[in-house]
C-alpha positions in Angstrom: 71.9 4.8 -72.2 71.5 3.7 -68.5 68.4 5.0 -66.6 68.2 4.9 -62.8 65.1 5.0 -60.7 66.3 7.8 -58.4 63.3 7.7 -56.1 63.7 3.9 -55.5 67.4 4.3 -54.9 66.8 7.1 -52.3 64.3 5.0 -50.5 66.6 2.0 -50.4 69.5 4.2 -49.0 67.2 5.7 -46.4 66.0 2.2 -45.3 69.6 1.0 -45.0 70.6 4.1 -43.0 67.6 3.7 -40.7 68.3 0.1 -40.0 72.0 0.8 -39.2 71.0 3.7 -36.9 68.5 1.6 -35.1 71.0 -1.3 -34.6 73.6 1.1 -33.3 71.2 2.7 -30.8 70.1 -0.7 -29.6 73.7 -1.8 -29.1 74.5 1.4 -27.1 71.4 1.1 -24.9 72.3 -2.5 -24.1 75.9 -1.7 -23.3 75.0 1.2 -21.0 72.5 -1.1 -19.1 74.9 -3.8 -17.9 78.4 -3.1 -19.3 81.0 -0.8 -17.8 82.2 1.7 -20.5 85.2 3.7 -19.2 85.3 7.4 -20.3 87.8 10.0 -19.5 86.5 12.5 -16.9 84.0 10.0 -15.5 84.0 7.5 -12.7 82.0 4.4 -13.5 81.7 0.8 -12.3 79.5 -2.2 -11.5 77.9 -3.3 -8.2 77.1 -7.0 -7.7 75.7 -9.1 -4.9 77.1 -12.1 -3.0 76.2 -14.3 -6.0 77.7 -12.0 -8.6 74.4 -10.7 -9.8 74.0 -6.9 -10.5 72.5 -4.7 -7.8 70.1 -2.0 -8.8 69.7 1.1 -6.6 73.0 0.8 -4.7 74.2 4.2 -3.5 77.6 5.3 -4.7 79.3 8.2 -3.0 82.1 10.0 -4.9 83.8 12.2 -2.3 86.1 15.1 -3.3 89.0 14.7 -0.9 90.3 18.2 -1.6 87.2 20.0 -0.6 85.1 19.4 2.6 81.6 18.1 2.2 81.8 18.2 -1.6 80.6 14.9 -3.1 78.5 13.3 -5.8 75.9 10.7 -5.0 74.6 8.4 -7.7 72.6 5.1 -7.9 73.2 2.0 -10.0 70.8 1.2 -12.8 69.0 -2.1 -13.4 72.3 -3.6 -14.7 74.2 -2.6 -11.5 76.1 0.2 -13.4 76.8 3.7 -12.2 78.5 6.6 -13.8 79.3 10.2 -12.8 81.0 13.1 -14.5 83.8 14.7 -12.5 84.5 18.4 -12.1 87.9 19.5 -13.4 89.4 20.1 -9.9 89.9 17.5 -7.2 90.8 14.0 -6.3 88.1 11.4 -5.4 87.5 8.5 -3.0 84.6 6.2 -4.0 82.4 4.2 -1.6 79.1 2.3 -1.9 76.4 0.9 0.2 73.0 -0.8 0.0 70.0 -1.1 2.3 68.4 -4.4 3.0 65.5 -5.4 5.3 65.5 -8.5 7.5 62.9 -9.3 10.1 61.4 -5.8 9.9 64.7 -4.1 10.4 66.5 -2.1 7.7 70.3 -2.4 7.6 72.8 -0.2 5.8 75.6 -2.4 4.4 79.0 -1.2 3.2 80.2 -2.8 0.0 83.7 -4.0 -0.9 85.6 -2.1 -3.5 88.2 -3.5 -6.0 90.2 -0.2 -5.8 91.2 1.7 -2.7 93.4 4.4 -4.4 92.2 7.9 -4.7 91.3 8.8 -8.3 92.1 12.0 -10.1 89.6 14.0 -12.1 90.6 11.9 -15.2 88.3 9.3 -13.7 88.4 5.5 -13.7 86.6 2.3 -13.0 85.7 1.3 -9.4 83.6 -1.9 -9.0 81.9 -3.0 -5.8 80.8 -6.4 -4.3 78.5 -7.3 -1.4 80.3 -9.5 1.1 78.6 -11.0 4.1 82.0 -11.4 5.9 85.6 -10.3 5.8 87.7 -7.5 7.0 87.0 -4.1 5.4 89.6 -2.3 3.4 92.2 0.0 5.0 90.1 3.2 4.6 87.2 1.5 6.5 87.3 0.0 10.0 85.9 -3.3 11.2 84.3 -6.2 9.2 81.5 -6.6 6.7 79.8 -9.0 9.1 77.8 -8.1 12.2 79.2 -8.1 15.7 78.2 -8.9 19.3 79.6 -7.1 22.4 79.9 -9.6 25.2 79.5 -8.4 28.8 79.4 -10.1 32.2 76.5 -9.4 34.5 77.0 -8.0 38.0 77.6 -11.0 40.2 79.2 -13.1 37.4 82.4 -14.9 38.5 83.7 -15.5 35.0 86.8 -13.3 34.6 88.1 -14.9 31.4 85.2 -14.4 28.9 87.6 -15.4 26.0 87.1 -19.0 27.2 83.3 -18.9 26.8 82.1 -20.9 23.8 79.2 -19.3 21.9 77.1 -21.3 19.5 75.0 -19.5 16.9 72.4 -21.5 15.1 70.8 -19.6 12.2 67.0 -19.1 12.1 65.7 -18.6 8.6 67.7 -17.1 5.8 70.6 -14.6 6.1 70.1 -11.1 4.9 71.2 -11.9 1.3 68.7 -14.8 1.1 71.3 -17.5 1.5 71.3 -20.4 4.0 73.4 -19.8 7.1 75.6 -22.2 8.9 75.9 -23.0 12.7 78.9 -21.0 14.1 81.0 -21.8 17.1 82.8 -18.7 18.3 84.9 -17.1 21.1 85.7 -13.5 21.8 89.2 -12.1 21.1 92.1 -12.6 23.6 92.8 -9.9 26.3 94.5 -6.8 24.9 93.4 -7.6 21.4 91.1 -5.4 19.3 88.3 -8.0 19.4 88.5 -8.6 23.2 85.0 -8.9 24.6 83.5 -9.1 21.1 82.3 -11.7 18.6 83.0 -10.3 15.1 82.3 -10.8 11.4 79.1 -12.7 11.8 77.0 -13.1 8.6 74.0 -10.9 9.3 70.9 -12.9 10.2 68.8 -14.1 13.1 70.3 -16.8 15.4 69.6 -18.9 18.5 72.6 -18.3 20.7 73.8 -20.6 23.5 76.9 -20.3 25.7 79.0 -22.7 27.7 81.9 -22.4 30.0 84.2 -25.0 31.6 84.3 -24.9 35.4 85.9 -27.6 37.7 86.2 -29.9 34.7 82.5 -29.6 33.8 80.8 -27.6 31.1 78.0 -25.3 32.4 75.4 -23.5 30.3 75.3 -19.7 30.7 72.2 -17.5 30.7 72.1 -14.6 28.2 70.0 -11.5 27.9 69.7 -8.5 25.5 71.1 -5.3 27.0 69.2 -3.2 24.5 65.9 -4.4 25.9 65.2 -3.6 29.6 62.5 -6.2 29.7 64.8 -9.0 28.3 65.1 -11.9 30.7 68.1 -14.3 31.0 67.8 -17.5 29.0 70.0 -20.4 28.1 68.6 -20.3 24.6 68.7 -16.7 23.5 67.3 -15.3 20.2 70.0 -13.0 18.8 68.9 -10.1 16.6 71.2 -7.3 15.4 70.3 -3.6 15.7 70.9 -1.5 12.5 72.1 1.5 14.6 73.4 1.8 18.1 75.6 4.2 20.1 78.3 1.6 20.1 78.2 0.9 16.3 75.9 -0.3 13.5 74.7 -3.9 12.8 75.5 -5.2 16.2 74.1 -6.7 19.4 75.1 -6.2 23.1 74.5 -9.2 25.4 75.1 -9.9 29.0 75.8 -13.4 30.4 75.3 -14.9 33.9 76.0 -18.3 35.4 
């Protein structure tokens, strides 16, 4: 006759079950931290920086396109993941942004999406990436980089500003912590969308100089900051971008004079 130690067997079964449950919970927690897990009725995705690393605390706005001022706002976790349950009615557009501080100024930066289509309430996956430059998607206007509005001072005799050559030498790191490069730029041609503007500049601080050809010679122009009434003209101008202006965000407005 076979005898079984019932108490020992129960204890062993409980131990095995406990270990299996603990492992399962650990795997789920790890997956939810840094892995996108699509679920029906949810919008989820991952947000990464310019180096592909996850961004925590990015703000994701899920806007109901059928009903005015009806949206869901969530933030990404430590793994750069966000998730939101959707109501049963509506279609949704998803956007994301982050805030970063540089030289004591805090900038709001739009992020690039890998999907521009409107989603139904069945949900889906929308991922975002921080880009320093590049044209924004169709539903957004402008560029991911900063911009400079270029204006001639009263008394200036330069009537073709598109022929001014601007040089921007970075001072310190860019807003994402990377090393910048010296840029040589011109404004857009007349009748173009970028006429009178330098666009898509990696956001940072720069020393700006400007030169213009006259009578076969290159002359250096003087520049000042139009946001600052006390700003004086200088041939070596420190360019900083303002987070918010009446003309737009993350931009500068300068004035040149011979």
